[in-house]
N, C-alpha and C positions, 0 to 999 in steps of 0.2 A: 394601609396606603402607603407612605412612606414606606418602611421596612421594605416592599411591592416596586419601592421606585429603587431603592439602594441595591437590593437581587441585581435588580437588571443589570444599572449602573457596571457593578461590580463583575456581572459577568460582562459583558460587553468589555471590559477592560481587558480580559484573555482574549478578545481574538480580535481586536481592533489592526489588523496586517500593516498600517501606514507608524503606530506603533514602537519606539524602540524599549528595551529590554531594560533602565534604566529610567523609558520617561512613566515606563508602565508602572514599576516599585515604586517612582515619587508618585501619582497618583491613587494605587491600591490603598498609599498610604491617607492618600490626603482625605477619602473618602472613609478608609477608616476612624478618622479626627470629624467628621459630617455632624455638627451640632444638630441635634434639632428637638427646635422648641414648637412644644404642641400645650392648649391651651393655658396657661399659667407662668407664671416664671415658680423657680424653687426657691427663689431666693429674693425676699422681698426687705425695700430699701429702709435703716431703721431711723424712723420718724419724732424719734421718744425725748430726744435731745432738742424738739422743736417748741420752741413758746410761739404764744401767736398771743398777743391781750388789744386792746383799743389804741396805737399806737397806729401813725397813719400808712398808708402804702410802703412807704418804701421804707424805711423801720421796719417794718414786719419780713424786709426779703431776704434777713435771714433762714428761708424756705428754698431755697437759689446756690445758696451755699452749702448747706446738706447735703442737695438732687447732684449735688457737681462738686462734693468734694473730692470721688475719685473718678482721678482725668482719668478719661478709656485706655492709653502707651496700660498705665502697670496696669487695667485688667488683661489686654494683651502680652504683654509678660510673664502674670500668673496662670497661666495658660489656659486662657477665651472669658468669653464675660456670660456672665449674667443677666446683664443689661437689656433689655429687650425697647425698641424701636416704635413701639405700638403696648398702650393697655389691652388689658387681657378685655375687656365686651366690644374691644372694634371691629367691627365687620371688614379684616382686610388680612391679606396674606404676607408676606417676600421670602426671600432671599441671597440674602447679604455673602458675596462672595470673596467681599475682602474677607471677612470670620469665618468663613468659610460653616456654615450656617442656612437652615431658612426654622421658620415662626411661624407659624397658623395658629394669632391666638385665638378662646372659646367660644367671640362675636361669630367670628366664618367658619364656627363650628354649628350651626347652625342651620335651622332652613330657611328659607329654603335654597342656601347654599352646598349646606352638606344633610342625607337626609338618610336614614340606614338601609338599606340596601344599593345604592348605586352605585 
C-alpha cells in the first residue's frame, strides 16, 4: 500500500504543470528520503543499564533519564530518528511531515482495520 502511494506521488511529481524544475527536483529528493515505519522499530532502546529497586517512585525516575538521554536534535543531525511516537500495539497511525515519515504500528495492521484482500 505504501509502495503504491510513493509510486503514485513520484509519477505525479513528474507531471504537475505548476511545479518548476528546481522545486520538482527538491520534492523528488524529499520523496526519495521518505521514511516508512511499519509494524515496529528496527532499533530498540537499550534498558540494560536500568536498575529498579524498592526505592520510592521518585528515586526510580532513572527510567526517564535513559529514555530521553539522546535529544531529538541529535537524531535529526545523524540522518533521522529510529524513535517512534507510538508503541507497536497502538491502534493508530501517523504522518510526521517534520521528520518526513509515515508510521503504521502493528496494532493498526490487525482486523478490523486491515484485512487481507482490501
